[in-house]
N, C-alpha and C positions, 0 to 999 in steps of 0.2 A: 322811465322815459315816457313822455306823453305820446298819445296816438299821433301817427302821421296825419297830415292834413288831408291827404287823399284816402278816403274810406270807401271801399267797394262793397263790403259785406260786414254786417254786425250780427253776432249771435249773442247768446246769454253770457258767455265767458270769453269768447275769442272774436277778433275782428281781422279782416283781410284789408290791408292798407297798402300804400305805396312803398312801405318799408318791408312788407312781408306779412307774417302772421304775428299779431300782437295781442297780449292779454288785455281785456277791457279794464280789469281792476288795476288802477294805477299805483296801488300800494305795493305791488310787486316790483316796480321800477325797472321793468324790462328784462327781468331775470329769465322768464320763460319765452321771450320773443324769439322768432325764427326769421332770419334775414332771407331775402329773395334768393341769394346765391346758395343758401343751404336748404332750400325747400325739398330738394331731391336727395338729401343725405338721410337715408333710412335709419341709421343708428341714432342720429340726433332726434329725428322725429319720434322714434320709439321711446327714447329716454324722456322726452318731454311728455309724451302720452302716459307714461308709467308713473309720473309724479303724483303724490297724493293730492286729492282735491281737484283733479282735472276732470272736467266733464267730457268723457270720451266721445260721446255722440256729437257734441258741439265742436270738439277739436277735429274729428274726422270730416265734418261738413266744411269747416274752415280750410282744412288741408286740401279737400277736393276743389273748392272754389279757387284757392290760391294757385294750385298746380294747373288749373284750367286757365287762369289769368296769366301766369308766368310759366310757359312751357319750357321744358328742358331743351336747351339748344347748345350744341358744341361751338367752340370758338371758330370763327371762319378761317379758312385756309390762308387768305392773304395776310391776315393779322399774325398768324403763326409764322408764316414765311418771313415777315418783317422782323419779328422778335428773334428768329433764328439768325437772320443776317446781322442784326445788331449784337448778337452774342448774349442776349438776355436769357435765352433758354437753350437747352441742349437738344439737338435733333436726335431723339432716341425713340424708336418704335415701341419700346417696352413701356414707356410712360403713357398715361391716358391722354387721348387727343382733346378731351374736354377741358382739362386744366393742366397745362404744362408746368413743369417745375421751374421756378424762377431761381436765378443764381446771383448772389451778391458778390461783386468783384472788388470790394473796397476794403477787405480785411487787411490789416497791417499797414494801411496807407493813411497819411494825414489828410483830413478833409479839405484843407485849404489848397492842396495840390491836385485834387480830383477835378475833372472837367465839370463846369457848371452848365446847367440846362434850365430853360424856362419854358413855360407854356404860354404862348401868345394867343390873345383872343381877338 
């Protein structure tokens, strides 16, 4: 995957872009890239850092810049309330408030009989 057009920081091996952290070497085709939504997933970050050939100092600097640029923020309460009212998520205090579990309610039903929705601009 080519580098995103918005580039905020470039190191020797890593770049912080509008898509998250991306490897500068395009021959990797985005295999080691980390999306913005997964910047705070420590298991993913450590697995990428442990790969052979990764410059750890450059990766840590890119991670620090990216986490500073894209801070961890929970989903706002009004959005969660709307999703609960629509029945898209279950209201359970055991689940993480940062990323509620989505529930698919179309199993065993024909697609042509499901209600259609569109996003208007």
